[in-house]
C-alpha positions as CSV (number, residue, x, y, z in Angstrom):
1,M,-33.5,-4.5,-3.2
2,P,-30.3,-5.2,-5.3
3,S,-27.7,-7.7,-4.1
4,A,-24.3,-7.1,-2.5
5,E,-22.5,-8.2,-5.9
6,Q,-25.0,-6.0,-7.9
7,V,-23.6,-2.9,-5.5
8,A,-19.9,-3.7,-5.6
9,N,-20.2,-4.2,-9.3
10,E,-21.9,-0.5,-9.5
11,F,-19.1,1.0,-7.3
12,A,-16.2,-1.0,-8.5
13,P,-15.2,2.1,-11.1
14,L,-15.5,4.8,-8.4
15,T,-13.6,2.5,-5.9
16,A,-10.5,2.0,-8.5
17,Q,-10.9,5.7,-9.5
18,S,-10.7,6.9,-5.6
19,R,-8.0,4.2,-4.8
20,F,-5.6,5.9,-7.9
21,R,-6.5,9.4,-6.6
22,D,-5.8,8.8,-2.8
23,E,-2.5,7.1,-4.1
24,N,-1.4,10.1,-6.0
25,L,-2.1,12.1,-3.0
26,A,-0.3,10.2,-0.6
27,C,2.8,10.3,-3.0
28,H,2.4,14.0,-3.4
29,L,2.2,14.4,0.6
30,D,5.2,12.1,0.9
31,E,7.2,14.1,-1.3
32,C,6.3,17.2,0.2
33,V,6.7,16.3,3.7
34,A,10.4,15.1,2.5
35,S,11.4,18.2,1.2
36,R,10.4,20.2,4.3
37,E,12.6,21.1,7.3
38,A,9.8,19.9,9.8
39,G,9.4,16.8,7.8
40,S,10.7,14.4,10.4
41,G,8.5,15.7,12.9
42,F,5.8,15.1,10.8
43,L,6.8,11.5,9.9
44,E,7.1,11.0,13.7
45,R,3.5,12.1,14.5
46,S,2.4,10.0,11.5
47,H,4.2,7.0,12.9
48,F,2.8,7.5,16.3
49,A,-0.9,7.9,14.5
50,E,-0.5,4.6,13.1
51,A,0.9,2.5,15.6
52,Y,-2.1,4.3,17.9
53,A,-4.7,3.2,14.9
54,S,-3.0,-0.2,14.5
55,L,-4.2,-1.2,18.0
56,W,-7.5,-1.5,16.6
57,I,-6.4,-3.8,13.9
58,D,-7.6,-6.9,16.1
59,G,-10.1,-5.3,18.1
60,E,-9.7,-6.2,21.9
61,S,-6.8,-8.8,21.0
62,T,-4.4,-9.2,23.9
63,H,-1.6,-8.2,21.1
64,E,-2.5,-4.4,20.8
65,L,1.2,-3.4,21.8
66,A,3.0,-5.9,19.8
67,I,1.2,-4.9,16.7
68,A,1.7,-1.2,17.2
69,R,5.1,-1.8,17.8
70,D,5.5,-4.0,14.3
71,V,3.4,-1.4,12.7
72,L,5.8,1.3,13.8
73,R,9.1,-0.3,13.3
74,T,8.0,-1.2,9.8
75,R,7.1,2.3,8.8
76,R,10.2,3.6,10.5
77,R,12.0,1.1,8.0
78,I,10.2,2.2,5.1
79,A,10.7,6.1,5.9
80,A,14.4,5.3,6.1
81,Q,14.7,4.0,2.6
82,P,14.5,5.8,-0.7
83,P,11.3,7.4,-2.0
84,G,9.3,4.2,-3.7
85,R,11.8,1.5,-2.1
86,A,9.2,-0.4,-0.4
87,L,6.8,-1.2,-3.4
88,T,9.8,-2.8,-5.5
89,P,10.0,-6.5,-5.5
90,G,13.1,-6.4,-3.2
91,G,11.6,-4.0,-0.6
92,L,8.1,-6.1,-0.2
93,R,10.7,-8.9,0.3
94,S,12.5,-7.5,3.1
95,L,9.7,-6.1,4.7
96,R,8.0,-9.5,4.7
97,E,11.2,-11.0,5.9
98,Q,11.5,-8.4,8.8
99,A,8.0,-8.5,10.0
């Protein structure tokens, strides 16, 4: 039976390729959503879905709503900025300061 390290090493290139592909698809989706009339509604539903999903971040924590609120607030701040701003050094710094 292979060790966990051997399995991780075997799948590392696939994981990097998948991550790259997924990042490209997410960027493409963001561009498509931003250019559509229904884009704001899609963003609101995405924010809600992300906030709801964040309820499970800490399992049965008593802070689920606080986590969901923080995730939703952060997503809205990111959506209000120009594309790519959140990934710049200044954008990351501002997200950390307001978190």
